[in-house]
C-alpha positions as CSV (number, residue, x, y, z in Angstrom):
1,M,83.3,107.8,80.5
2,E,82.4,111.3,79.3
3,I,83.7,114.0,77.1
4,V,84.1,117.3,78.9
5,Q,85.6,120.7,78.3
6,L,89.0,121.0,80.0
7,G,90.1,123.9,82.1
8,L,92.9,125.1,84.4
9,D,92.4,122.2,86.9
10,D,93.3,119.7,84.2
11,I,96.8,121.1,83.4
12,E,98.8,118.2,85.0
13,Q,97.0,115.4,83.2
14,V,97.1,117.3,79.8
15,F,100.8,117.9,80.4
16,E,101.4,114.2,80.9
17,L,99.4,113.3,77.8
18,S,101.3,116.0,75.8
19,N,104.6,114.4,76.9
20,Q,103.3,111.1,75.6
21,L,102.3,112.7,72.3
22,E,105.7,114.2,71.8
23,N,107.7,111.3,73.2
24,Y,109.8,113.6,75.5
25,S,109.3,115.7,78.5
26,L,108.3,119.3,77.8
27,N,109.3,122.2,80.1
28,F,106.4,122.5,82.5
29,E,106.8,126.3,83.0
30,S,106.6,126.9,79.2
31,F,103.7,124.4,78.9
32,R,101.8,126.1,81.8
33,S,102.1,129.6,80.2
34,C,100.9,128.2,76.8
35,F,98.1,126.2,78.5
36,Y,96.8,129.2,80.4
37,E,96.7,131.3,77.3
38,I,95.0,128.6,75.2
39,V,92.3,128.0,77.8
40,S,91.5,131.8,77.8
41,L,91.1,132.1,74.0
42,N,87.6,132.0,72.4
43,N,88.8,130.2,69.3
44,H,90.6,127.3,71.0
45,L,88.8,124.5,72.7
46,L,90.1,121.6,74.8
47,Y,88.0,118.6,75.4
48,G,89.0,115.5,77.3
49,I,87.8,112.0,77.9
50,K,87.3,111.6,81.6
51,M,87.3,108.2,83.4
52,D,88.9,108.1,86.8
53,K,91.2,110.7,85.2
54,T,91.7,112.4,81.9
55,V,92.8,109.7,79.6
56,G,92.8,111.6,76.3
57,Y,92.2,115.1,74.9
58,I,91.6,116.9,71.7
59,H,92.6,120.5,71.0
60,L,90.5,122.4,68.4
61,R,91.2,125.8,66.8
62,L,88.3,127.6,65.0
63,E,89.2,130.1,62.4
64,K,87.8,131.6,59.2
65,Q,90.1,131.0,56.2
66,L,90.0,133.0,53.0
67,H,91.0,130.1,50.8
68,H,88.0,128.1,52.1
69,A,85.8,131.2,52.3
70,G,84.4,129.9,55.6
71,L,85.0,128.5,59.0
72,V,87.5,125.7,59.5
73,V,88.1,123.6,62.6
74,E,91.6,122.4,62.9
75,I,92.5,119.5,65.2
76,L,95.8,120.7,66.7
77,E,96.3,117.8,69.1
78,L,94.6,114.5,69.7
79,V,96.2,112.1,72.2
80,I,95.0,109.0,74.1
81,D,97.0,107.7,77.1
82,D,99.1,104.7,76.0
83,K,97.3,102.5,78.5
84,Y,93.9,103.3,77.0
85,R,94.6,103.0,73.3
86,S,92.7,100.6,71.0
87,Q,89.5,101.2,73.0
88,K,87.9,103.5,70.4
89,L,88.4,106.6,72.6
90,G,90.2,108.5,69.8
91,K,87.3,107.7,67.5
92,R,84.9,109.1,70.1
93,L,86.9,112.4,70.3
94,L,86.9,112.6,66.5
95,E,83.2,112.0,66.3
96,F,82.7,114.7,69.0
97,A,84.8,117.1,67.0
98,T,83.0,116.4,63.8
99,S,79.6,116.8,65.3
100,Y,80.6,120.0,67.0
101,S,82.2,121.4,63.8
102,T,79.0,120.6,61.9
103,S,76.9,122.2,64.5
104,I,78.8,125.6,64.2
105,G,78.7,125.6,60.4
106,A,82.3,124.7,59.7
107,C,83.0,123.9,56.1
108,H,86.1,121.7,56.9
109,I,87.7,119.9,59.8
110,E,91.4,119.3,59.2
111,L,94.5,118.1,61.0
112,T,98.2,117.6,60.5
113,T,100.1,114.6,61.9
114,N,103.8,113.8,62.1
115,I,105.1,112.0,59.0
116,N,106.4,109.2,61.2
117,R,103.1,108.4,62.9
118,N,102.0,105.6,60.6
119,R,99.4,104.3,63.1
120,A,97.9,107.7,63.3
121,H,97.8,108.0,59.5
122,Q,95.9,104.7,59.3
123,F,93.5,105.8,62.0
124,Y,92.7,109.1,60.4
125,S,92.2,107.5,57.0
126,R,89.9,104.9,58.5
127,E,87.9,107.7,60.1
128,G,87.3,109.4,56.7
129,F,90.1,111.9,56.5
130,I,92.0,112.2,53.2
131,R,95.6,113.4,52.7
132,T,95.4,116.6,50.6
133,S,98.5,118.6,51.6
134,Y,102.1,118.8,52.5
135,K,103.1,120.7,55.7
136,F,106.5,122.5,55.7
137,V,108.1,123.4,59.0
138,K,111.2,125.5,59.7
139,N,112.7,125.2,63.1
140,L,113.5,128.6,64.6
141,K,115.0,127.4,67.9
142,N,118.2,125.9,66.6
């Protein structure tokens, strides 16, 4: 098991994992366009846990934020394949993200998780994250 930076060759496995995260099948063409753009950006990083295949990934965005007066790393997505959960792989990805964030001088690492993902809330709390905010979303597609 190793944590590696993901690239264009990993799109199909990341697509499958993203579908698990969202609990429905995303449109592959839309996903591909988004994936290719994200992989090319300097402030977005995708790292995966590789075994015989990619069994989980974390997507990080790095940005300076005025209200923190510094660099913030945001975890945009973290997912572990259903078959590989409860093996501390998510913990490994969080430790990796925290270590990386510290190494580049970030002042915060933050994330948002769906209000219905109670297991995820417990996991993040156990890993030292505290709830500090409310996130408001307005759907523009309907």
